[in-house]
N, C-alpha and C positions, 0 to 999 in steps of 0.2 A: 495592454501596453502596445503602442503603435511601433512600427518598424523604425521610424526616425528616432524616436525616444530611446529605443533599445540600442540602436547603433551609437547614439551619443553617450549612453551609459557605458557601453563597451569601450569606447575610446577613452573615457575618463579613467576607467579601471586600468587600461594598458599604459596610460601616461604616468602613473605612479610606479616607477620601476622598483623602488625600494619595498613596496608592499605587494609586489606581483605574486609572491608565493602565498600571501594571505587571501588572495581573491577567491579561490575556490573552497575555502575552509568555512566550517560552521563557527558561530560566535564563541563557543566553548573552546574550540581548537585555536582560535585567534588569541584568546586570553592565555592559554597555555603557552603558545609561542612567544607572547610578549613577556610572560613571567620568566621564561628560560633566558631571554636576553638580559633581563634585570638582574638575575642571579650572578651572571658573569661580572657585572659591574660592581656588585657588592663584594665579590671575592677579591677584587683588586685591593681594597682597603681592609687590612687584616683586622685591626681593632681600633675602636674609637671610644674616647672618654668624653661623655657629654656632661658638662657641668652647668647646672641651672641655678642662678643666684637670685635671691629675692630679698628686698628690704623696703622699709617704709620711707626712708630718706634716700634720695638719689645720690647725694654727695658721698654718703657712707658706702653706698652700693658701688659707685664708680671707683672709690679708693680700694675696696675689696677686690674688684675685678682687676684693677691695675696690679695689685699684689699677686694675684693668681697668674696673671699674664707674665709678670717678671720672673716668677718661680719657674714657669714652663719654659720661658726663653733661656733661662740659665742652664737648663738641661737639653738645649737644642731641639725642642719639640716643634712639630708643625702645628700651628694654632690657627683655627678658624674662628673669627669673632673678635670682640664681643658683639653679639647681635642683640639689639634692644627689642624685647618682646613688648606687646601691648600692656599698658599700665592697667591694672585691675582696680576699679573704683567701686567701693561699697558705700552707698549713701543710706543714712539713717535719718528719719524725720521723727522728732520728739515734740510733744506738746509742752509749752512753757509752764502751763498751769496743770495742777493735778486733777481738777474737777470741771470747771467751766472754762470759758475762753477758748473755744475750739479753733478760732482763727489765728490765735497766737501760737506759732510753732517755730521750732528751730531745726535747721538741717545740718547734719555733720557728715563728713565723708572720710573714709580711709583709703589712701592710695598705696598700692603695692607695686613697686617698680621691679622689673625683671630683666635679666640679661642671660644670654646663652653663649657658652664657650665650648667649642669642640677641639679636642686635642687628638691628633692622629698618631697612631702607633706609640702609645706611651710606654716608657721604660719602667721597670720596677722601682728604680731610684726616684723617678719623677713622681710616681704614685705615692711613695713614702714621704717625699718632700711636701706634696700637696696635703697629705693627712696631718702633717705637723705644723701647718700654717696657723698662726694666731690671728683670727679675724674678730672684729668688734661685735659686741652683742647687738642683736637686732638684724643680723644678716643670716639668712637661711640658705643652706646649700644642699642641692640634690645632685648626686653623682651617679651616673649610669654607665656601665660598660656595654658597648654595643658591638 
């Protein structure tokens, strides 16, 4: 490494004031320093209820999400979402005939629409109200406490 290149690298390192303490560290030490700062951010949010809703029909899904959001709003909860997640598409190709006519085929697909709702600092009354909600059939709900 030539002197000019070394001086330029040194100037670049010094220009990043927020990373100055990370300059002389090994990569493992940098990772540890970064994880320490991330833990303090997670400690700010005490508890999070992550609700993942899935359905084949998007109209039924949106009505269910609206019902969940109204229930959470009734108990003055902080709500993040609903966040639309990517639609999962499963395609199936089936031959029209049982034995011959390989070129004659049909294609079917199943679409699974998904939404994500986060509720920050849920109260026990809110959790009880969410468990007692009557939702239509065909709507799948996954609830995680984070």
